[in-house]
ZANUVEX-746328 format. One record per residue: x, y, z of N, C-alpha, C in turn. Coordinates in nm, 4 decimals. Layout:
n.xx,n.yy,n.zz,ca.xx,ca.yy,ca.zz,c.xx,c.yy,c.zz
X,Y,Z,X,Y,Z,X,Y,Z $
...
This chain:
n.xx,n.yy,n.zz,ca.xx,ca.yy,ca.zz,c.xx,c.yy,c.zz
-0.5157,-0.8560,-0.5895,-0.5293,-0.7918,-0.7156,-0.3869,-0.8422,-0.7935 $
-0.3923,-0.9044,-0.9090,-0.3090,-0.9212,-0.9919,-0.2137,-0.7855,-1.0750 $
-0.1090,-0.7778,-1.0717,-0.0251,-0.6839,-1.1445,0.0183,-0.7145,-1.2496 $
0.0496,-0.6520,-1.3713,0.1357,-0.7022,-1.4522,0.2430,-0.5899,-1.4876 $
0.3390,-0.6131,-1.5480,0.4275,-0.5183,-1.6299,0.4073,-0.5226,-1.7717 $
0.4011,-0.3592,-1.8357,0.3119,-0.3580,-1.9452,0.4685,-0.3420,-2.0393 $
0.4723,-0.3841,-2.1644,0.5485,-0.3554,-2.2901,0.4702,-0.3513,-2.4286 $
0.5283,-0.2712,-2.5326,0.5034,-0.3011,-2.6408,0.5441,-0.3949,-2.7055 $
0.5167,-0.4669,-2.8031,0.5553,-0.5853,-2.8643,0.4991,-0.5806,-3.0106 $
0.6246,-0.5561,-3.0859,0.5870,-0.5497,-3.2532,0.5774,-0.6650,-3.3234 $
0.6365,-0.7611,-3.2569,0.6095,-0.9123,-3.3330,0.7002,-0.8721,-3.4629 $
0.6911,-0.9571,-3.5761,0.7911,-0.9512,-3.6588,0.7860,-0.8310,-3.7469 $
0.6612,-0.7919,-3.7944,0.6246,-0.6926,-3.8852,0.6047,-0.5753,-3.8231 $
0.5496,-0.5709,-3.6998,0.5151,-0.4239,-3.6246,0.6240,-0.2932,-3.6601 $
0.5944,-0.1883,-3.6516,0.6910,-0.0931,-3.6615,0.7481,-0.0495,-3.5663 $
0.8870,0.0241,-3.5668,0.9222,0.0720,-3.4279,0.9523,0.2254,-3.4990 $
0.9223,0.3243,-3.3735,0.9628,0.4244,-3.3883,1.0779,0.4738,-3.3287 $
1.1201,0.5753,-3.3653,1.2807,0.6014,-3.3373,1.2845,0.7378,-3.2578 $
1.2034,0.7918,-3.2375,1.2378,0.9243,-3.1334,1.1057,0.9680,-3.0760 $
1.1243,1.0543,-3.0006,0.9945,1.1615,-2.9359,1.0015,1.2642,-3.0411 $
0.8963,1.3100,-3.0084,0.9150,1.4409,-3.1037,1.0039,1.5293,-3.0960 $
1.0925,1.5949,-3.1889,1.2228,1.6973,-3.1925,1.1789,1.8192,-3.0944 $
1.0563,1.8437,-3.1271,0.9983,1.9901,-3.1127,0.9303,1.9583,-2.9497 $
0.9626,1.8685,-2.8841,0.9076,1.8526,-2.7670,0.9979,1.8209,-2.6552 $
0.9060,1.7923,-2.5218,1.0369,1.7143,-2.4462,1.1188,1.6325,-2.4585 $
1.2292,1.6142,-2.3710,1.3305,1.5148,-2.4213,1.2910,1.3659,-2.3569 $
1.3377,1.2670,-2.4196,1.3034,1.1606,-2.3979,1.2864,1.0949,-2.2619 $
1.3723,1.1634,-2.1642,1.3880,1.1291,-2.0264,1.3094,1.1956,-1.9610 $
1.2192,1.3065,-2.0009,1.1199,1.3449,-1.9221,0.9815,1.2779,-1.9543 $
0.9803,1.1877,-2.0015,0.8648,1.0915,-2.0468,0.8777,0.9591,-1.9066 $
1.0053,0.9750,-1.8453,0.9858,0.8612,-1.7131,1.0408,0.9029,-1.5809 $
0.9334,1.0488,-1.5927,0.9833,1.1441,-1.4586,0.8393,1.1492,-1.4204 $
0.7124,1.1145,-1.4838,0.5746,1.1153,-1.4041,0.5458,1.2384,-1.3647 $
0.5847,1.3391,-1.4683,0.5544,1.4862,-1.4492,0.4565,1.5227,-1.5744 $
0.3637,1.6459,-1.5658,0.2965,1.6802,-1.6615,0.3929,1.7284,-1.7695 $
0.3581,1.6858,-1.8563,0.4415,1.7471,-2.0087,0.3426,1.8161,-2.1068 $
0.2176,1.8222,-2.0727,0.1335,1.8827,-2.1769,0.1654,2.0080,-2.2427 $
0.1912,2.1034,-2.1228,0.2136,2.2238,-2.1153,0.3509,2.2455,-2.2460 $
0.4607,2.1829,-2.2211,0.5724,2.1902,-2.3160,0.5530,2.0975,-2.4831 $
0.4380,2.0284,-2.4868,0.4371,1.9681,-2.5991,0.4077,2.0338,-2.7004 $
0.4311,2.0118,-2.8220,0.4462,2.0658,-2.9600,0.2541,2.0173,-3.0033 $
0.1835,2.1018,-3.0799,0.0799,2.0876,-3.1383,0.1362,1.9715,-3.2468 $
0.0072,1.9247,-3.3444,0.0580,1.8041,-3.4137,0.1342,1.8220,-3.5065 $
0.1310,1.9283,-3.5549,0.2097,1.9476,-3.6887,0.3734,1.9628,-3.6592 $
0.3856,1.9705,-3.5406,0.5326,1.9517,-3.4810,0.5621,1.8416,-3.3770 $
0.4768,1.7334,-3.3825,0.4957,1.6481,-3.2728,0.4778,1.4879,-3.3564 $
0.6157,1.5168,-3.4186,0.5994,1.3787,-3.5259,0.6810,1.2855,-3.4867 $
0.6449,1.1889,-3.4861,0.7232,1.0466,-3.4799,0.7266,0.9811,-3.5981 $
0.8585,0.9085,-3.6416,0.8917,0.8768,-3.7479,0.9159,0.6967,-3.7529 $
0.9045,0.6345,-3.8217,0.9516,0.4714,-3.8250,1.0712,0.4760,-3.8397 $
1.1650,0.3614,-3.7775,1.3017,0.3887,-3.7273,1.3300,0.2994,-3.8891 $
1.4595,0.3826,-3.9156,1.5181,0.3184,-4.0619,1.5929,0.2026,-4.0156 $
1.6145,0.1779,-3.8970,1.6977,0.0279,-3.8989,1.6035,-0.0512,-3.8969 $
1.4826,-0.0569,-3.8997,1.3679,-0.1504,-3.9148,1.2995,-0.1360,-4.0752 $
1.3516,-0.1388,-4.1838,1.2848,-0.1055,-4.3271,1.1756,-0.1914,-4.2956 $
1.1761,-0.2879,-4.3009,1.0642,-0.4332,-4.3090,0.9308,-0.4261,-4.2331 $
0.9539,-0.3443,-4.1028,0.8797,-0.3300,-4.0208,0.7576,-0.2132,-4.0340 $
0.6669,-0.2267,-4.0999,0.5884,-0.1440,-4.1473,0.4574,-0.1530,-4.1080 $
0.3858,-0.2438,-4.0203,0.2727,-0.2635,-3.9833,0.2435,-0.1529,-3.8621 $
0.1303,-0.0871,-3.8507,0.1210,0.0043,-3.7359,0.0022,-0.0535,-3.6363 $
0.0373,-0.1219,-3.5377,-0.0205,-0.2003,-3.4409,-0.1182,-0.0833,-3.3260 $
-0.2005,-0.1354,-3.2558,-0.2421,-0.0610,-3.1441,-0.1683,0.0298,-3.0780 $
-0.0559,-0.0582,-3.0299,0.0222,-0.0319,-2.9263,0.1886,-0.0420,-3.0158 $
0.2643,0.0433,-3.0417,0.3592,0.0823,-3.1036,0.5236,0.0835,-3.0072 $
0.5999,0.0055,-3.0609,0.7315,0.0088,-2.9896,0.8045,0.1298,-3.0325 $
0.8492,0.1946,-2.9314,0.9252,0.3045,-2.9619,1.0892,0.3075,-2.8916 $
1.1822,0.3209,-2.9512,1.3186,0.3196,-2.8831,1.2963,0.4278,-2.7615 $
1.3827,0.3856,-2.6544,1.3622,0.4668,-2.5302,1.2441,0.4351,-2.4320 $
1.1579,0.3398,-2.4636,1.0926,0.2640,-2.3648,0.9426,0.3583,-2.3912 $
0.9598,0.4633,-2.4472,0.8394,0.5522,-2.4660,0.6961,0.4888,-2.4989 $
0.6150,0.4559,-2.4467,0.4519,0.4014,-2.4620,0.3734,0.5103,-2.5714 $
0.3744,0.4658,-2.6824,0.2824,0.5250,-2.7574,0.1502,0.4227,-2.8278 $
0.0174,0.4709,-2.8287,-0.0794,0.3520,-2.8515,-0.1681,0.4625,-2.9486 $
-0.2732,0.4328,-2.9941,-0.3716,0.4672,-3.0347,-0.4896,0.4803,-2.9823 $
-0.6155,0.5701,-3.0455,-0.6944,0.5897,-3.0210,-0.7942,0.4988,-2.9397 $
-0.7985,0.3786,-3.0271,-0.8616,0.2794,-2.9547,-0.8153,0.2147,-2.7987 $
-0.6969,0.2218,-2.7656,-0.6171,0.2106,-2.6678,-0.6325,0.3204,-2.5767 $
-0.6185,0.4551,-2.6313,-0.6659,0.5539,-2.4863,-0.7942,0.5410,-2.5054 $
-0.8990,0.5443,-2.5486,-1.0539,0.4814,-2.5116,-1.0776,0.4424,-2.4212 $
-0.9708,0.2789,-2.4132,-0.9626,0.1901,-2.3119,-0.9123,0.2610,-2.1765 $
-0.8069,0.2835,-2.1799,-0.7308,0.3783,-2.0737,-0.7989,0.4854,-1.9900 $
-0.8702,0.5614,-2.0733,-0.9878,0.6731,-2.0183,-1.1234,0.6085,-1.9793 $
-1.1513,0.4915,-2.0432,-1.2599,0.4435,-1.9606,-1.2529,0.3745,-1.8277 $
-1.1599,0.3680,-1.7754,-1.0918,0.2903,-1.6824,-1.0427,0.4122,-1.5462 $
-1.0209,0.5309,-1.6293,-0.9954,0.6681,-1.5347,-0.8596,0.6167,-1.5119 $
-0.7861,0.6129,-1.5881,-0.6180,0.6038,-1.5726,-0.5858,0.7121,-1.5897 $
-0.4730,0.7429,-1.4580,-0.3754,0.8826,-1.4412,-0.3076,0.8959,-1.5631 $
-0.2923,0.9850,-1.6472,-0.1645,1.0148,-1.7272,-0.2408,1.1340,-1.8001 $
-0.1154,1.1563,-1.9096,-0.1476,1.2537,-2.0489,-0.1435,1.1574,-2.1534 $
-0.2344,1.2024,-2.2803,-0.2368,1.1163,-2.3912,-0.1785,1.2232,-2.4804 $
-0.0528,1.2401,-2.5043,0.0028,1.3403,-2.6066,-0.0134,1.3182,-2.7155 $
-0.1002,1.3849,-2.8324,-0.1168,1.3580,-2.9722,0.0092,1.3693,-3.0349 $
0.0518,1.2504,-3.1522,0.1619,1.2660,-3.2057,0.1159,1.2216,-3.3654 $
0.1992,1.2556,-3.4572,0.1719,1.2369,-3.6230,0.2879,1.1317,-3.6269 $
0.2456,1.0252,-3.7046,0.3296,0.9150,-3.7401,0.3666,0.9468,-3.8802 $
0.5001,0.9134,-3.9202,0.5492,0.9029,-4.0500,0.6279,0.8027,-4.0900 $
0.5950,0.7254,-4.1958,0.6342,0.5911,-4.2316,0.8051,0.6543,-4.2666 $
0.8518,0.5496,-4.3272,1.0037,0.5180,-4.3799,1.0169,0.6548,-4.5227 $
0.9031,0.6754,-4.5630,0.9233,0.7646,-4.6605,0.8758,0.9264,-4.5989 $
0.8913,0.9369,-4.5129,0.8206,1.0699,-4.4139,0.6901,1.1103,-4.4731 $
0.6161,1.0372,-4.5090,0.4901,1.0471,-4.5473,0.3896,1.0068,-4.4142 $
0.3040,1.1125,-4.3913,0.1784,1.1127,-4.2586,0.1191,0.9736,-4.2730 $
0.1117,0.9001,-4.2034,0.0039,0.7726,-4.1949,-0.0814,0.7769,-4.0737 $
-0.0584,0.8259,-3.9754,-0.1660,0.8541,-3.8856,-0.1473,0.9348,-3.7883 $
-0.2474,1.0244,-3.7624,-0.2762,1.1192,-3.6620,-0.3318,1.0940,-3.5418 $
-0.3602,0.9589,-3.5225,-0.4517,0.9190,-3.4060,-0.3722,0.8141,-3.3278 $
-0.2391,0.8384,-3.2942,-0.1427,0.8163,-3.1792,-0.1085,0.8956,-3.0927 $
-0.0934,0.8349,-2.9843,-0.0580,0.9205,-2.8509,0.0557,0.8517,-2.7550 $
0.1575,0.9703,-2.7095,0.2321,0.9211,-2.6097,0.1677,0.9330,-2.4871 $
0.1662,0.7728,-2.4203,0.1094,0.8143,-2.2849,0.2186,0.8257,-2.1856 $
0.1999,0.9772,-2.1157,0.2949,0.9967,-2.0031,0.2252,0.9716,-1.8796 $
0.2394,0.8446,-1.8224,0.2151,0.8186,-1.6971,0.2208,0.9205,-1.5849 $
0.1260,0.9513,-1.4971,0.1038,1.0763,-1.3862,0.0905,0.9854,-1.2676 $
0.0435,0.8284,-1.2716,0.0535,0.7725,-1.1393,0.1523,0.6952,-1.0855 $
0.2291,0.7484,-0.9616,0.3477,0.6978,-0.9035,0.2992,0.6104,-0.7589 $
0.3280,0.4931,-0.7845,0.2929,0.4236,-0.6576,0.3856,0.3408,-0.5718 $
0.4010,0.3302,-0.4298,0.5290,0.2681,-0.3946,0.4508,0.1212,-0.3747 $
0.5269,0.0528,-0.4719,0.4590,-0.0763,-0.5448,0.5486,-0.1511,-0.4692 $
0.7093,-0.1911,-0.4931,0.7834,-0.2457,-0.4719,0.8205,-0.2716,-0.3593 $
0.8133,-0.4051,-0.2856,0.8825,-0.4496,-0.1661,1.0258,-0.4144,-0.1699 $
1.0982,-0.3154,-0.1353,1.2479,-0.3409,-0.1549,1.3471,-0.4372,-0.0918 $
1.2561,-0.4352,0.0335,1.3406,-0.5425,0.1187,1.3499,-0.6812,0.0443 $
1.2413,-0.7272,0.0025,1.2179,-0.8618,-0.0390,1.2464,-0.8643,-0.1880 $
1.2844,-0.7436,-0.2540,1.2731,-0.7729,-0.3928,1.4797,-0.7834,-0.4097 $
1.4957,-0.8484,-0.5385,1.6298,-0.8196,-0.6069,1.6603,-0.7443,-0.7134 $
1.7163,-0.6402,-0.6709,1.7086,-0.5023,-0.7466,1.8685,-0.4705,-0.7300 $
1.9192,-0.4064,-0.8448,2.0284,-0.3302,-0.8174,1.9907,-0.1760,-0.8720 $
2.0409,-0.0996,-0.7839,1.9912,0.0862,-0.7996,2.1113,0.1223,-0.8544 $
2.0507,0.2571,-0.9284,2.1643,0.2962,-1.0160,2.2669,0.4028,-0.9334 $
2.3912,0.3855,-0.9914,2.4992,0.4357,-0.8859,2.4925,0.6025,-0.9439 $
2.4365,0.6313,-1.0125,2.4301,0.7945,-1.0817,2.2868,0.8787,-1.0014 $
2.1757,0.7554,-1.0028,2.0815,0.8017,-0.8950,2.0279,0.6864,-0.7879 $
2.0864,0.7122,-0.6985,2.0502,0.5802,-0.6407,1.9150,0.5586,-0.5709 $
1.7987,0.6565,-0.5702,1.6879,0.6311,-0.5468,1.6362,0.5759,-0.6731 $
1.6767,0.5200,-0.7918,1.6197,0.4677,-0.9021,1.6764,0.3175,-0.9236 $
1.5891,0.1943,-0.9412,1.6307,0.0982,-0.9887,1.6650,0.0617,-1.1231 $
1.7851,0.0528,-1.1309,1.8738,0.0246,-1.2603,1.8137,-0.1331,-1.3088 $
1.8252,-0.2372,-1.2487,1.7690,-0.3845,-1.2747,1.7441,-0.4525,-1.1788 $
1.6447,-0.5383,-1.2193,1.5771,-0.5903,-1.1407,1.6140,-0.7479,-1.1723 $
1.5973,-0.8405,-1.0618,1.6182,-0.9850,-1.0979,1.5408,-1.0578,-1.0353 $
1.4343,-0.9830,-0.9613,1.3272,-1.0809,-0.8827,1.2364,-0.9918,-0.8111 $
1.1106,-0.9348,-0.8551,1.0787,-0.8112,-0.8027,0.9512,-0.9028,-0.6966 $
0.9343,-0.8443,-0.5869,0.8494,-0.8499,-0.4927,0.7497,-0.7504,-0.4781 $
0.5997,-0.7646,-0.4945,0.4893,-0.6865,-0.4590,0.5005,-0.6301,-0.3233 $
0.4693,-0.5284,-0.2971,0.4212,-0.4356,-0.1692,0.2810,-0.4940,-0.1654 $
0.2586,-0.5755,-0.1206,0.0640,-0.6342,-0.0665,0.0166,-0.5433,-0.0298 $
0.0792,-0.4151,0.0632,-0.0270,-0.2999,0.1130,-0.0288,-0.1971,0.0277 $
0.0259,-0.2056,-0.1110,0.0106,-0.0685,-0.1755,-0.1176,-0.0317,-0.2155 $
-0.1500,0.0957,-0.2094,-0.2654,0.1559,-0.2340,-0.2651,0.1888,-0.3867 $
-0.3470,0.1065,-0.4704,-0.3122,0.1163,-0.6244,-0.4588,0.1647,-0.6308 $
-0.4516,0.3026,-0.7026,-0.5871,0.4028,-0.7386,-0.5799,0.3990,-0.9036 $
-0.4787,0.3432,-0.9677,-0.5155,0.3802,-1.0815,-0.4655,0.2209,-1.1611 $
-0.5188,0.2127,-1.2829,-0.5028,0.0684,-1.3439,-0.3806,0.0491,-1.4317 $
-0.3342,0.1658,-1.4598,-0.1755,0.2018,-1.4953,-0.1079,0.3014,-1.3976 $
0.0177,0.2888,-1.3636,0.0979,0.3298,-1.2781,0.2407,0.2958,-1.2920 $
0.3318,0.3811,-1.2716,0.4550,0.3489,-1.2382,0.5363,0.3224,-1.1380 $
0.5998,0.2328,-1.1026,0.6427,0.2289,-0.9257,0.7473,0.3248,-0.8975 $
0.7384,0.3406,-0.7548,0.8422,0.4654,-0.7010,0.9585,0.4160,-0.7368 $
1.0486,0.4648,-0.8123,1.2042,0.4121,-0.7795,1.2034,0.3723,-0.9553 $
1.1148,0.3383,-1.0050,1.1170,0.2851,-1.1266,1.0253,0.3184,-1.2398 $
1.0055,0.4787,-1.2595,0.9022,0.5581,-1.3428,0.9276,0.5499,-1.4613 $
1.0036,0.4451,-1.5341,1.0185,0.4538,-1.6598,0.9469,0.2818,-1.7220 $
0.8760,0.2626,-1.6331,0.8125,0.1230,-1.6258,0.6972,0.1067,-1.6133 $
0.5805,0.0949,-1.7068,0.4695,0.1115,-1.6874,0.3994,-0.0678,-1.6317 $
0.3266,-0.0538,-1.5480,0.2166,-0.1723,-1.4727,0.0956,-0.1248,-1.4756 $
0.0139,-0.2456,-1.5109,-0.1127,-0.2693,-1.5376,-0.1996,-0.3272,-1.4214 $
-0.3188,-0.2810,-1.4036,-0.4093,-0.4047,-1.3434,-0.4487,-0.5162,-1.3984 $
-0.5190,-0.6259,-1.3548,-0.5320,-0.6929,-1.4328,-0.6716,-0.6889,-1.5089 $
-0.7700,-0.5575,-1.4611,-0.8716,-0.4867,-1.5209,-0.8388,-0.4523,-1.6447 $
-0.7690,-0.3801,-1.6319,-0.6824,-0.3224,-1.8057,-0.6063,-0.4289,-1.8647 $
-0.5718,-0.5111,-1.8072,-0.5244,-0.6354,-1.9364,-0.6288,-0.6949,-1.9891 $
-0.7250,-0.7069,-1.8835,-0.8372,-0.8135,-1.9134,-0.9012,-0.7009,-2.0390 $
-0.9003,-0.6021,-2.0399,-0.9981,-0.4816,-2.1003,-0.9463,-0.4708,-2.2552 $
-0.7946,-0.4837,-2.2556,-0.7349,-0.4456,-2.3801,-0.7447,-0.5768,-2.4381 $
-0.7097,-0.7103,-2.3560,-0.7825,-0.8323,-2.4424,-0.9007,-0.8636,-2.4959 $
-0.9720,-0.8013,-2.4502,-1.1528,-0.8393,-2.4868,-1.1562,-0.7466,-2.6120 $
-1.0974,-0.6227,-2.6258,-1.1197,-0.5337,-2.7365,-1.0044,-0.5864,-2.8411 $
-0.9421,-0.6920,-2.8278,-0.8464,-0.7468,-2.9218,-0.7391,-0.6117,-2.9705 $
-0.6859,-0.5765,-2.8603,-0.5783,-0.4936,-2.8912,-0.4249,-0.5354,-2.9247 $
-0.3846,-0.4651,-3.0279,-0.2582,-0.5590,-3.0973,-0.0991,-0.4564,-3.0556 $
-0.0138,-0.5726,-3.0491,0.1469,-0.4714,-2.9858,0.1965,-0.4785,-2.8658 $
0.1533,-0.5623,-2.7959,0.1645,-0.5321,-2.6337,0.1549,-0.6645,-2.5800 $
0.2624,-0.7067,-2.4471,0.2368,-0.7971,-2.3739,0.2736,-0.7856,-2.2512 $
0.2408,-0.8764,-2.1648,0.2435,-0.8577,-2.0330,0.3143,-0.9756,-1.9413 $
0.3622,-0.9338,-1.8331,0.4315,-1.0231,-1.7290,0.3667,-1.0169,-1.6031 $
0.3610,-1.1109,-1.4942,0.2954,-1.1042,-1.3956,0.4114,-1.0460,-1.3019 $
0.3868,-0.9226,-1.2504,0.4686,-0.8596,-1.1724,0.5432,-0.9314,-1.0521 $
0.4368,-0.9853,-0.9801,0.5371,-1.0708,-0.8657,0.6219,-1.1640,-0.9455 $
0.7414,-1.1773,-0.9135,0.8432,-1.2382,-0.9706,0.9093,-1.2225,-1.0820 $
0.8720,-1.1237,-1.1320,0.9066,-1.0737,-1.2448,1.0778,-1.0430,-1.2499 $
1.1628,-1.1026,-1.3359,1.2829,-1.0985,-1.3650,1.3322,-0.9570,-1.4370 $
1.2795,-0.8776,-1.4364,1.3219,-0.7676,-1.5083,1.3527,-0.7547,-1.7023 $
1.3437,-0.8742,-1.7382,1.3218,-0.8789,-1.8862,1.1942,-0.8625,-1.9400 $
1.1930,-0.8288,-2.0789,1.0666,-0.8195,-2.1568,1.0383,-0.9592,-2.2268 $
1.1431,-1.0621,-2.1877,1.0852,-1.1987,-2.2919,1.0907,-1.2976,-2.2194 $
């Protein structure tokens, strides 16, 4: 089974979102693969704004770039994830443009809850975090654990909960439906970069 690293990709005009909703969990919580639905605010208080540092980026793609590597996507993408039984939470947010006007209530932060022991730590070239020795800080060359039991089409690897990986089946479904705003890299041999 082929696995891919998943990234939002705004292109030249796609909007960037600057923060997670201020009344909800802090940004680091979305990288812990824990349930956040109980502490997530209702839509009126779950606002995410276009980043003022990107004033010309105003196109709202299906998958939206968000500073802090939070994955945000629309109802179309949510339906694809749900149709494949992806394990995670879809936390509904309101998107404001650069003038603080609502432009959509149909976007969701994807909080991935599937953690898989997916990385072959002995063969991969990675640097561990000095503050959190069980977390990968940087990847130079990723080697996939061929015995990994992958039961969700989107997941985060153990030790790298901030990075979403997807199966070829989910990648194909996203491409077939013409989803905009994302890019993928083959997981095997990945160099840790999103370019």
